[in-house]
C-alpha positions in Angstrom: 12.8 -8.6 0.8 15.2 -8.8 3.8 13.9 -9.7 7.1 15.2 -8.6 10.5 14.0 -9.0 13.9 12.7 -6.3 15.9 15.4 -6.5 18.5 17.8 -6.2 16.1 16.2 -3.3 14.1 16.1 -1.2 17.5 20.0 -1.9 18.2 21.0 -1.5 14.8 18.9 1.1 13.5 21.5 2.6 11.5 22.2 -0.8 9.6 18.4 -1.1 9.1 18.1 2.3 7.4 21.1 1.5 5.2 19.4 -1.7 4.6 16.1 0.0 3.4 17.6 2.4 0.8 18.5 -0.8 -1.3 15.1 -2.9 -0.8 12.0 -2.6 1.6 13.1 -4.8 5.0 10.5 -6.7 6.9 11.0 -6.6 10.6 9.6 -9.6 12.7 8.7 -9.7 16.5 8.3 -13.4 17.5 8.1 -14.5 14.0 5.5 -12.4 12.9 5.7 -9.5 10.8 5.0 -6.3 12.5 6.4 -3.5 10.2 8.1 -2.9 6.8 10.7 0.0 6.6 11.3 1.7 3.2 13.4 4.5 1.7 11.5 7.7 1.4 12.4 7.5 -2.3 10.1 4.1 -2.5 7.5 5.5 -0.3 7.2 8.7 -2.3 6.8 6.3 -5.6 4.1 4.0 -3.9 2.2 6.9 -2.8 2.2 8.6 -6.4 1.1 5.4 -7.7 -1.8 4.9 -5.4 -3.2 8.5 -5.4 -6.1 9.0 -7.8 -5.8 5.9 -9.6 -8.8 3.6 -9.8 -8.6 -0.1 -11.1 -9.9 -0.3 -14.8 -11.9 -3.4 -13.3 -13.5 -0.8 -10.8 -14.4 1.6 -13.4 -15.9 -1.2 -15.7 -17.8 -2.6 -12.8 -18.8 1.1 -11.8 -20.1 1.9 -15.5 -22.0 -1.5 -15.5 -23.8 -0.8 -12.3 -24.7 2.7 -13.2 -26.3 1.5 -16.7 -28.1 -1.3 -14.9 -29.3 1.2 -12.0 -30.2 4.3 -14.2 -33.4 4.4 -13.5 -33.3 3.9 -9.9 -30.6 6.5 -9.7 -32.9 9.1 -11.7 -35.9 8.1 -9.4 -34.0 8.8 -6.1 -32.5 11.9 -7.5 -36.0 13.3 -7.6 
């Protein structure tokens, strides 16, 4: 991932956009990360990947919890 200073990002915004088309660009202010600029295509891909998916590990933990606490859940549902 490329890195650019916030001042350079502001002064060379067109270049920043061009850079973000090939890979995400980290924007730093005073040596600290403040933003990441990425292409709209990469944003769309990341959004689709994140929407509606639950980690298999989380699903296993939920199933184990539901099984373990089933009697409690049934009692509370009454």
